[in-house]
Residue, then its C-alpha position, 0 to 999 in steps of 0.5 A: m451342396s457346398l458353395g464351392l461345388q455350386a460355384f463350380y457348376a455355375s461356372l461351367p457354361i462360362f468355362l465351356a464358352g471360353l474353351l470353345l471360343i478362345g482355346m479351341r477357336v471354334s466359331a460362335k455359331k458352333a460354340m454357343p448352341l453347345v453352351y446353351i444346352a450345357t446351361v439348360a442342363i445345369a439349370f434343370f438338373v443341378w439348380e432344379v429350375t423348373f422346365n417352365r422357368v427355363l422356357a420362359s427365360t429362353i423366350q425372354g432371351l429371344l425377345i431381347t435378341i430381337a431388340v439387339l438385332w434391331i440395333i445391329f440392323g440400324a447400324i449396318l443399314l446406316l453404314n450401307t446407306l452412306k456407302h451407296s450415297g458416296a458419303i463414306s469416301i468423303i468421311r474417310q478423306g476428312f479423317n485423313n485430312i485430320s491425320p493420316d496416322r491410324r493411331v490418331q484416327a482410332i483415338i478420335i473415332a473410337w475413344l472420343f466419338g465412341s464415348f459420346i455415343e455411349g453416353a447418349s445411348g449405351f447398350g453396345t451402340p458405340a461399337a455398332i457405330a464406331a466399328p463400321l466407321l473405322v472399317a469405312i476409312g480403311f481399318p481391318a474389320m477385326a481391328a475395328v471390332m477390337v477397338g470398338m469393343m475397347i470403348q466398352s469400358t470407361p464411358v460405360s458406367f454413365g452410358a445411356v444418360g447414366t442408366p447403369i447407375l440410376i437404374g442398375v445400382n438404384k434397382g440393384l440395392d435395397s434402396e428403401g432399407i438403406g435409405t431408412t438407415l441413412q435417414t437415422m444417421g442424418s444422411s439420405w439415399d440421394s447423397y449416398l448414390q451421389i457418393i457412389t457416382s463420384e467414386v465411380a467417376i474418379t476410379h474410371a478417370i484414373v484407370g481410363t486415362f490410359m485406355p487410348l494408349f492401350m488401344v493404340i498399343m494393341l493396334t500396332r502389336f496385333f495389326g501392324e506390319n512389324k507387330s510392334w508394341s513400341e510403335g504404339l508407345a511412340i504416340l504416348p504423349f498424344a494418347i495420354f493427352a487425349g485420355l485426359a481431355f476426356t477423363i478430366p471433364y468426365a470426372l468433374t461432371g460425375i462429382f458435381l453434376g451426377a450420373e447422367f452426363p459424365s460420358l457426354i460432357g467428357a466427349l463433347v469437351g475432349l473431341p474438339i480439343v483433340v481434333i484441333a491438337a491433331k490438325n496442328g500436329f501437337l504431340i504427334p510423332k513425325t513418323t506416320w503409322d499405317f496398316p500393312p498393304l491390303d494384299k498382306w492382310p490375313s483373311k481373318w482380318i477382312s470381310k466382304l462388306e469391307i471390300k465392297l466399302d472400298a469400291m464406293s465413291p460419291k456420284e456428285p460433289m458432296s461436302l464433308t458437312i453433308a456427309w457427316i450430317p447423318y452421324i451428327l443427327v444420330a448423336l443429337i436425336l439419341v441425346i434429345t430422346r434421352v434427356s428431353t422428357e417430352a421427346k422421351a415420352f414420344v419415342t417410348s409411347f409405342v411399346i410391345p410388352f411381354k408381361d409375366i411370360l408363362g406365369e414365371g414373373v419374367s417380362y420384357t418390353i420392346s420399344p422399337l422407336y426408343l431403341p437406337g435401331g429405330i433412331l438409326v433407321f429414321v436417320v437412314l430415311i432422312t439420308y435418302f433424301l438429304h444425299k439425293m439417293q436413288f431408290k435402288e441404292l436404298k434397296e441394295a443397302i437394305s438387302e446387304s444389311s439384312k443378310v449380315m443381320i441374319g448371320a448374327g441372329f443365329v448366334l444371338v438366338f442361343t447366346i442371350p437366352l442362356v444369359r437369361i437362364l443364368i440370371n433367372s436361376g435364383i428361383n429354384t427348388s434347390g434353395f440355391d442363389s442364382m448362378p452368378v451370385a453363387m460364383a460371387n459368393f464363393v469368391a468373397s468367402t475365399v479371399g476375405d479382407i483382400y476382396p476389394l481387389f477382386a470386386p471389379m472382377v466380380g462385376a466384370l463376370g456379371a457383365f460377361i454373363a449378361g452383356s450389360n453393365t446395368v444388368s450386372n449392377m442389378m444382379l450384384s450390387q446388393f451382394q457387393f454391399g453385403v460383403a463390404d458391410a461384413l468386412g466393415i469397409s466402405t459400402a459405397f466404394m465397394i459398389a463403385l468398384q462393382a460398377v467399374g468392373a461391370a463396365a470393363g466386362n463389356m469388353i468381353a461380353i460375348h453377344n456384344v462381340v457378336a453384335a459388333s462383328a456383325t456390323v462390319g460383316l465379320l463373323d466366325q472370328e469372335g474367339e480371336t476378338l475375345r483373345k485380344t479384348i481380354i487383355p485390356t479387361i484384365y488390365y482394367c479390373l486389376f488396376a481398379g482392384i488395386l485402387g480399391l485396396i488402397g481406397m478401402y484401407s489407406l484412405s478416409l473414404i466418405d461413406p455415411l453408413m460408416k459413421 
């Protein structure tokens, strides 16, 4: 079978998902079972993957689904706990005191606080935490999910303390073979990986500086009473300022300190700078922007969870600090358990391993305490005592959270297993590469020397399929390396473009959209969200691709393999 035909069959599940979710606006709970069936059929009949391997991949996907639902449950439970304790109304008032302008609130909560959570935890956690917080202070649920998904871009390559680079790229490349070659050329694997890290950080910093502006423009255009782009552009100076407040320390950290801390330090430096600037009205327009009145919101914007949140108020006086402590604890514990060797060893000591499922070499290990879900539930228990709650209030929070999690679970039960089938399809009797690699090979062979323009899109495609920057990097880094080597251009920068594109692809990863939607009780609107988040994804990949062309052919890039 020709490469073109392989790419055609491999892309059918993606096209079907796009057609149903975006084109026909079918809800994910109806669309994804059909896409799963199509994926199984193509894997079995075209790729000739054995039934046993398809089943093993499905089981692996179900185990990953359990881990994702654990995170969703923790995020929703924390939100509902704060709702019942009355803390949410205090937090809402606190953000209104910084600025009543919804554009400013989106930048501070999503762009800066969300980037900090991404740096500490990764794996979709920022949207799961920031989206409910935005809903709690009065954002439409759909707007909160859109903005929450847009966080899944610039900070993602260095999310979870650098996991997409340190594990994704590191394990996705033939580090031993490349390392041996580098040694003969007077360099080393570590220095090569640091070059990749620096180029990822610089590329993200250039493209990502405009993301806060993009965020508010999308907000005013799709959720404003006037449906105006210009109302978003009105805050351009402040949005660029907020972008730079994050991306400058972010890039410098990537260049000089490595992959672990760019997103963390960028947010820690940027957040106080931007909050102080907002409080003092620095660069903020005189006209305050807000959403239309609640009675004018279309039904697809809102959820029952949102209406309930609006009705809660504190039962006794509570300071803003006490109200915020649960979120601060989440951030601190996430950082400590990712950075401290002792703390990490403790939370990873309890694992539930599933090795060599059905003898197919497919494995997965669930770490309930290490996953953000475990940390979120732990903080919920602290909040119960800290906010002096009654047991019946915690019981109600658990009940409400369970119902939302069950709704999301049905979709993820089909979405994540089909992803694992795609990824694991490389072992087959037809001799084909895995479906994602077949699609990437077709793109590379078709476009030739201008391939760097498309490299971020290939990375985004991997993330769209897998829902993970790390997994996309593991799947496609060696492929991207091979294309660059064949074209005689910088392999390090090509892998950097892969990592940047894979980060952007998280904005349209279906199971990330479902997970974020579930945290605010907004289901059956995944297609509407994807129709919006595909816009910043295209921007990000095109801008990064253009930078890729300029970097490859116009600049003297540092790459020890090109000596």
